[in-house]
Each structure stands twice: as structure tokens, then as C-alpha cells.
C-alpha atoms as one frame of an Amber mdcrd trajectory, in Angstrom:
protein
  42.947  37.091  24.458  40.329  39.407  25.959  37.558  37.809  23.883  38.581
  34.364  25.102  38.427  35.464  28.734  35.053  37.075  28.066  33.718  33.893
  26.486  35.058  31.749  29.323  33.474  34.038  31.894  30.114  33.899  30.124
  30.207  30.104  30.069  31.203  30.005  33.724  28.294  32.238  34.727  25.545
  31.196  32.295  26.692  27.803  31.145  27.571  26.742  27.625  25.287  28.149
  24.939  22.911  25.500  23.652  22.309  25.096  19.957  18.679  25.819  19.058
  18.285  23.203  16.342  20.250  20.563  14.544  21.591  20.668  11.009  19.780
  18.562   8.399  20.296  14.843   8.964  22.636  13.641   6.212  21.588  10.865
   3.860  23.326   7.532   4.135  26.173   7.083   1.633  26.650   4.103  -0.710
  29.746   3.173   1.288  27.751   3.172   4.524  25.012   1.054   2.920  27.596
  -1.514   1.842  29.130  -1.480   5.307  25.906  -1.919   7.247  24.719  -4.727
   4.954  27.615  -6.785   6.277  25.709  -6.838   9.572  22.118  -6.705   8.260
  22.214  -8.450   4.866  18.510  -9.074   4.172  16.872  -7.209   1.298  14.312
  -4.616   2.470  11.019  -3.320   1.101   8.326  -0.933   2.294   4.619  -1.136
   1.459   2.956   2.274   1.271  -0.605   3.253   0.452  -3.381   5.455   1.738
  -5.178   4.093   4.800  -7.976   1.639   3.916  -6.396   0.832   0.552  -5.544
  -2.812   1.148  -2.091  -2.498   2.713  -2.956  -5.061   5.392  -4.258  -7.581
   2.873  -1.135  -7.120   0.774   1.054  -7.629   3.841  -0.745 -10.872   4.677
  -0.366 -12.142   1.124   3.250 -11.179   0.484   4.538 -13.026   3.523   2.957
 -16.281   2.361   6.078 -16.771   0.274   8.726 -18.844   2.089  11.431 -16.250
   1.349   9.493 -13.147   2.380   8.576 -11.764   5.798   6.505  -8.635   6.380
   5.038  -7.071   9.480   3.218  -3.812   9.953   2.830  -0.346  11.392   6.444
   0.440  12.257   5.755   3.833  10.659   9.434   4.523  10.145   8.580   7.219
   7.587   4.796   7.590   7.596   3.593   8.738  11.022   5.137  11.052  13.576
   7.408  10.997  15.508   9.112   9.024  12.661  12.376   7.093  12.676  14.457
  10.255  12.311  13.219  11.537  15.682  15.820   9.219  17.253  18.560  11.636
  16.167  16.605  14.803  15.408  17.932  17.105  18.119  20.911  19.409  18.561
  22.115  17.404  21.564  22.149  14.122  19.626  23.862  15.785  16.675  26.545
  17.185  18.953  27.130  13.733  20.448  27.269  11.906  17.104  29.530  14.515
  15.446  31.750  15.365  18.423  35.401  15.676  17.353  36.590  13.728  20.385
  34.328  10.826  19.341  36.798   8.852  17.228  34.145   6.275  16.284  32.514
   8.702  13.831  35.624   9.266  11.668  34.675  12.914  11.309  31.167  12.289
   9.935  27.713  12.506  11.504  26.762   8.980  12.591  23.022   9.756  12.445
  22.130   7.904   9.195  23.920   4.770  10.397  22.105   4.911  13.732  18.744
   5.191  11.938  19.541   2.401   9.513  20.833   0.073  12.227  17.742   0.634
  14.387  15.269  -0.079  11.577  17.318  -2.983  10.208  17.418  -4.668  13.602
  13.682  -4.251  14.176  12.884  -5.930  10.860  15.636  -8.520  10.674  15.146
  -9.944  14.145  11.715 -11.278  13.090  12.861 -12.323   9.627  15.673 -14.322
  11.221  13.211 -16.159  13.449  11.095 -16.968  10.395  14.127 -18.066   8.394
  13.379 -15.581   5.587  15.800 -13.588   3.461  13.606 -10.670   2.325  11.853
  -8.468   4.868   9.567  -5.449   4.762   7.168  -3.239   6.661   3.748  -2.002
   5.636   2.669   1.350   7.013  -0.156   3.443   5.503   0.817   6.947   4.454
  -2.232   9.185   4.691  -0.800  12.553   5.684   2.953  12.786   5.043   2.882
  11.855   1.336   6.059  12.694  -0.638   8.084  13.312   2.504   7.652   9.641
   3.425   9.406   8.550   0.234  12.135  11.150   0.626  12.826  10.113   4.213
  12.884   6.449   3.213  15.365   7.156   0.436  17.731   9.000   2.776  18.068
   5.837   4.892  17.155   3.059   2.424  18.206   4.068  -1.112  18.775   0.354
  -1.782  15.286  -0.761  -0.662  12.223  -1.395  -2.818   8.996   0.597  -2.537
   5.560  -0.955  -3.094   2.526   1.319  -3.381  -1.017  -0.051  -3.356  -3.815
   2.174  -4.669  -7.575   1.862  -4.187 -10.530   3.751  -5.655 -10.754   6.851
  -3.468 -14.536   6.595  -3.231 -14.266   3.180  -1.575 -11.405   4.482   0.577
 -13.745   7.250   1.723 -16.476   4.783   2.700 -14.093   2.408   4.462 -12.531
   5.278   6.401 -15.971   6.528   7.403 -17.126   3.179   8.750 -13.889   2.586
  10.592 -14.476   5.858  12.425 -18.087   4.886  13.110 -17.240   1.387  14.355
 -14.359   2.552  16.516 -16.405   5.538  17.734 -13.524   7.836  16.880 -12.751
  10.723  19.201 -12.840  12.974  16.140 -16.552  12.429  15.496 -18.565  15.648
  15.455 -22.072  16.080  16.802 -23.345  15.823  13.222 -21.408  12.576  12.747
 -23.016  11.149  15.873 -26.478  12.076  14.614 -25.770  10.217  11.376 -24.740
   7.124  13.371 -27.934   7.186  15.435 -30.102   7.584  12.342 -28.207   4.775
  10.636 -28.919   2.486  13.577 -32.626   3.343  13.464 -33.181   2.900   9.733
 -30.568   2.052   7.084 -32.913   2.394   4.100 -32.508   6.152   3.439 -28.736
   5.674   3.369 -28.897   3.038   0.620 -31.430   4.611  -1.748 -29.717   7.981
  -2.193 -32.007   9.887   0.154 -29.417  10.480   2.912 -25.641  10.642   3.044
 -23.350   8.958   5.568 -20.900  11.849   5.076 -20.545  15.456   6.022 -19.143
  17.705   3.309 -16.073  18.413   5.441 -15.281  14.714   5.736 -15.561  14.119
   1.974 -13.318  17.062   1.130 -10.728  16.167   3.761 -10.315  12.483   2.882
 -10.614  13.045  -0.869  -7.868  15.668  -0.815  -5.592  13.448   1.273  -6.175
  10.612  -1.186  -5.290  12.840  -4.145  -2.161  14.171  -2.453  -1.063  10.710
  -1.368  -1.414   9.125  -4.798   0.155  11.953  -6.761   3.033  12.752  -4.422
   4.065   9.222  -3.452   3.912   7.974  -7.031   5.884  10.939  -8.402   8.611
  10.807  -5.752   8.928   7.031  -5.821   9.359   7.082  -9.590  11.896   9.898
  -9.361  13.993   8.466  -6.529  13.576   4.703  -6.829  12.948   4.143 -10.536
  12.892   0.409 -11.212  12.944  -0.242  -7.481   9.346   1.043  -7.334   6.236
  -1.082  -7.962   2.604   0.070  -7.831  -0.569  -1.980  -8.027  -4.301  -1.441
  -7.686  -6.338  -3.031  -4.921  -9.107  -3.867  -7.389  -6.671  -5.828  -9.596
  -5.488  -7.705  -6.517  -9.087  -8.746  -5.804  -9.702  -9.815  -9.393  -6.474
 -11.746 -10.086  -4.726 -12.209  -6.742  -2.160 -14.848  -7.692  -1.131 -13.025
 -10.870  -0.649  -9.771  -8.960   1.279 -11.510  -6.200   3.483 -13.282  -8.725
   4.449  -9.896 -10.184   5.167  -8.548  -6.723   7.240 -11.521  -5.570   9.320
 -11.350  -8.757   9.826  -7.626  -8.157  11.075  -8.385  -4.639  13.589 -10.836
  -6.065  12.446 -14.225  -4.793  14.224 -17.234  -6.250  11.185 -19.416  -6.907
   7.381 -19.126  -6.993   5.677 -22.463  -6.416   2.210 -23.137  -7.845   1.235
 -24.383  -4.384   1.212 -20.722  -3.333  -1.900 -20.124  -5.424  -4.065 -22.136
  -3.019  -2.564 -20.310  -0.062  -3.298 -16.970  -1.690  -6.921 -17.949  -2.380
  -7.364 -19.137   1.210  -5.944 -15.888   2.576  -8.197 -13.845   0.287 -11.264
 -15.530   1.786 -10.225 -14.480   5.285 -11.006 -11.007   6.619  -9.726 -10.458
  10.180 -10.580  -6.761  10.015 -14.235  -7.537   9.275 -14.381  -9.987  12.177
 -12.814  -7.470  14.535 -15.217  -4.702  13.500 -18.202  -7.015  13.961 -17.132
  -7.742  17.522 -16.510  -4.066  18.196 -19.756  -2.598  16.865 -21.811  -5.168
  14.972 -24.919  -3.099  14.202 -22.810  -0.526  12.323 -20.213  -2.939  10.903
 -22.878  -5.175   9.333 -24.109  -2.301   7.177 -21.037  -2.386   4.938 -19.558
  -5.465   3.196 -15.821  -5.228   3.942 -13.084  -5.331   1.360 -15.326  -5.205
  -1.702 -14.829  -2.965  -4.700 -17.609  -0.584  -5.718 -19.372  -0.066  -2.375
 -19.508   3.639  -3.209 -22.080   2.996  -5.964 -24.582   1.840  -3.351 -23.946
   4.584  -0.819 -23.002   7.798  -2.621 -25.704  10.414  -2.998 -25.809  12.912
  -5.862 -24.249  15.499  -3.551 -21.484  13.074  -2.492 -20.581  12.411  -6.124
 -20.493  16.105  -6.932 -18.173  16.978  -4.041 -15.827  14.038  -4.604 -15.695
  14.745  -8.342 -14.776  18.364  -7.648 -11.855  17.385  -5.408 -10.628  14.112
  -6.882 -12.336  13.525 -10.228  -9.181  14.048 -12.295  -7.231  11.630 -10.105
  -9.861   8.924 -10.644  -9.350   9.305 -14.381  -5.543   9.299 -14.083  -5.575
   5.969 -12.238  -8.098   4.350 -14.570 -11.103   4.311 -12.253 -13.156   6.427
 -14.653 -12.786   7.301 -18.331 -13.936  10.870 -17.794 -15.821  13.044 -15.311
 -19.246  11.890 -16.510 -20.104   9.399 -13.771
């Protein structure tokens, strides 16, 4: 009795003790998935891939099919604050698990709240388009395996698509995006490279000068390695046959064949041959190149956008050595090189 009075007095004077952090957000159960699909029945997929690996092109192509809709950059699982931030606090946990809240039937409502929010965001557009399969594409450059794990906790029934591109071309594309957009992360050395590039491009195409700093090569190369290895491993482990990977270079070489594989994986009912012309027309368009030209034409014009093998023209001996040290084995694993002798 005394302890109860003491506790009541403490609360009266200091207020109720606040919980410092919430318990782990529970994964959605199969029963909850079945229940929520009564309200949001469309099949879901998520396109992952390191930034500058062709995720936008793949998004544009996949939604050419009359059954499939895809939009981009929701970053449910790939960029902070992430979808789970909606319920990731002690106060929200207390509300959604409160015993007096008879709607929760004694279980944390958090996974259902997350699923309902993401389902609504995607299905509202798919409904307008009259399409039965819907997905989001969001590059995953820093979170890696955690992105797949978070997706699985909310969407164990979804399908995961992972597009991979030669890390050397990813490095170049990332570099020029930063140059064109005049990124706030550019160092004084980066800015000197840009000025020299504007004055004379020749040294940067004959191996005499590099467009990179060593720090930039190591940073992006390591992210690329981590992204490919972690996402592929976790997607295979968690999703199994619900996981599909493809290479950007194969998409460029045989676009309709690659898209046919992908559409079949997503479960479309029919693939018309008329889609081949639409795919070819979309492949010839490059909105990103047009946007970059408008933004900073003198820099953007230096690099042909979307092509495979740009690195061969721009890498110096030093660039090759550093990239090989960090990511050489990964290039071999994904079939971009037979060995480290390149």
C-alpha cells in the first residue's frame, strides 16, 4: 500500500514517467496480410538498386504494360526517415498497444498502420490508371540489407526487383550528377576539377587527369559493393522466388527480352508484341539527359548519358587501381570482368 501511495505521489509531483524508447516494431503476420489485402488487393513490388544504376529507366519501362503501374522515390525502406518512422516512438507505441484501445485486440497495431499507409499511397494512383499491379522504385545507396529486412517486415508477400550496373559507370554517373547539380558536398578540390574540365576536356579523356578524388572513388565504390552484396544476399534469403535481379547492361542490349522476363515475374496475364515498339521508343528517350543539359550544359555535354562502358574512356591508371582494390572482386562476381587483370 505504501509503495502505491509513493508512486501516486511521484506521478502527482513529477508527472508520469515517460518511456525512453519503443520496443522493436513487430513484423506483420500472415493473418494481417490476408486481412489488409481485403482493402488493398493489388499485388506490390519494389525496385531497388544503387543510385545511377538504371532504376528510373526500369520504372519507365515496367509501367508501359497495361497491368502494371510504378512510380518513384517513396523511399519507404531506402532513405531516412523511412516508413517505420510513422510509428517509431514510445508515445505511438503506447497509443497503439494501449489496453483500453479495444481496436488493437491486444496486439501492437504498428505493422498494420505502416502497411495501410504505404498501400494507400501506391494504390490510389494504380486505381486511377486502372492497373492491378503496383510498385515503387527507390534507389538504395546507403541502407543496403536493412532496406530488404524492413520491406519484408511489412511486405513479406511483395516482390523485390534489383537492378545492377557496372560500378565503374555508376561512379562516373554519380560524379557528373554532382558536378551538374553543383552538389553542396563538393570540396574545394572537386570545384577545381570542374573549372579545369570547363577550360579543357582533353586531359580528362586521354588518361592524363582524373575527374575523381581518391576519397570519392573509395566512398562510392564501397557503397556499391555493400549495396550489391547485402541486398542480393538478404533478398535471396528472405524473398526466395519472389526476388528478381537483372543487369542494366543486359537491359540496354536486349530490352524487350529483359522486360518480358520481368513482367512474367510480376505476374501479368498477357504480354502483347505491340509492347516491343513501346519499349524501343522509351529506350530512345532520356529525360535525365535533357534535364542535366538544361541545368549545366557545358558539364553535362562531356558525358554521354545512359551508355555502358563510359569508364573505359575516363578512368586513369590510378582510378583503375583504386577501384580494383575496393571493388575488383565484386566486378568479377557479377560478370563484369573475368579476373582482376583489366
